[in-house]
Steps between C-alpha positions, in 0.01 A plus 500: 500500500375689805313827500659804667358598837463867590440687825178700468432619856658523844384556856637477853420548867796494741635651817542820297123515454260445212616520143796423277616863512530491880707182482733623226552845649578346836751253358678726254522793742665278764216500755393209718162361598649308794359659814422408858240224501147630548236258373710203609631660820306262724680197355822395668785509250877546493474820298380853558418589139276392215397639161130509585234661285467859628195551718201596288648368174274198498311497827518606860740332739206317660404329173551119506842419358358207304340753261824684417636275220167505316444873537854580392475262204180669383653848531810402304289333233278808465806715432645253251173472308469879488844534340407221257198702384234293676490203261186288484510290820352205312827478303716482815601232745684539829812321624521548876845460657554493874708330766243470777184685401286509813689298761401715795270235642795279592602727787149593605516863387270441205168324452597252233765320301485588131688381195664644188212380284248669727671833436510430127129426486408808706712733283350351185148544637570860603573596139277255316786344308384254238787252505538244775733623779815315594727526805866431565695474825874439472623669817674833442556432130122492443474840333767439236377148428143629477612748234685222318197271511274772359751602233530138384123468465477816294803408287348160420174656383290369790406851618496853360526682834577403857544705814759367742421609857733428791413583860609422855465682832700453817319319780587325824570169330752656260673701773532196725617283213787724395579568866521127567753469221711774658465687170369841613718809523411688822505823298483580130661234286825572313532265200859413406648716777762336720290590809176349370304290748192379313182603323243769562144410406243706313144509367457518127295439188592543136311446177609478137267474200662293225379499140579349163427833329787745449254788453406463868860500628656757732822447304634195683472129430587180681764353273615201704455303819651198672505306823701249701503331839793465739346183651738514795313640803147596603593858594867554414643572154772314316812671630662503156202680348455234232121529487474876462777495241326226303163677508663823381682320218180331386306829499767678295525214252121476475499869406745425220761721664856473625611587852671814374163625368359542853523861616372475859424240769218513752600269785322292762720661767335395828771609743572156645862392508444182299262633234703809416826304487365222278323744268820699454705186432247352257464815291869583528594154370252532214624837378863397549462322168485834318609779737677590823170596665125481457298787355397768754280326757255606769260361756208679663408301812704743710226753410176300466582209727464145373145478361523122456300375200425856391869589477555354154232712337575817699870472421428423134320834488820657631708321237276653234526841666878461501493478120261795470702726731836378364612473863588230750386613847713474814522183706380667818698406811801374305822652626753226445422170332661179622342298219657394170639824357410398146139591581484870412293642788549852636355711778414785263293548184669479160406589142486215251706506183240293315137420577392215278468195727458453876518166679300427815590200720308357795549217749276314741497239776540149367773618264265638234659758266348722232631753252346730242626735229317825426586673172424859402 
């Protein structure tokens, strides 16, 4: 038998500014953090916009970009620990999830080349956590898989509390990388829209305190998780969406639920032609077993930008907020979808009929897929 795992605290820093409230108000009110590039303006890129941290949120524009992931991770963790009631740090360990951490040194705009574990150690030291830190880097599925890893350790009895921190910040290497793939939208991205042209990037950090103790819960638990791998291409998805569908199925089954029990979907929704199409097909095929369409679904990268390894945690916070507000927010920029119509995405916000279980899915380069069920 496995112990239940509860969410005890939450924190975020995004293009909407510092704090979970700023993120949730921005998303659910239909705002966008995608603005003309400022901190990264000197870097040549095939896009005019980015979801950068607002000036003054973490540091001045002149501050070395290599410090941004760490500073944002610490700020998000502080907020999450505060909501959790400041538990004894000696009872906590950190799971650090990131795609690149500090990679700014590759392009010469930073002083060094860091690593995911370096960030994990520095966050742990900043708070004096007693348990040994761990780090995980699974491309853009890192955040969801970091949550799954931590939940499994708590469920097995290995740990009582863990804080999962995910952070990434846009730098020259990331801009050039996505530009080289031809994956950047020149303007704000439009996931699932027939006119979509690629991703928009964004800075971000999210933190979630997980606990084995229901008395510490905010009223939400992680009830299931699963993963898969397309194993077909280093950057492209399986065009039939088999991996994302399999990960979603495994998460739902691990939660002891049926597909018809899921009330809302939080999507990966990057805005690229291939990712959006395969995600819609994979989830549409899965839910076709029980219904004509998926539950109400939404993505948020059209508002925050793609925050890489941080996206899974940030968007999990939005999945939880979706249950709390009993609302699915708009898919900003979506006017007419040309993706599988069985995926129930809309360009406007909608009330939910039920708010018991939300499913979050995430994908990453290398074909990695992750999925997680949050239950209220």
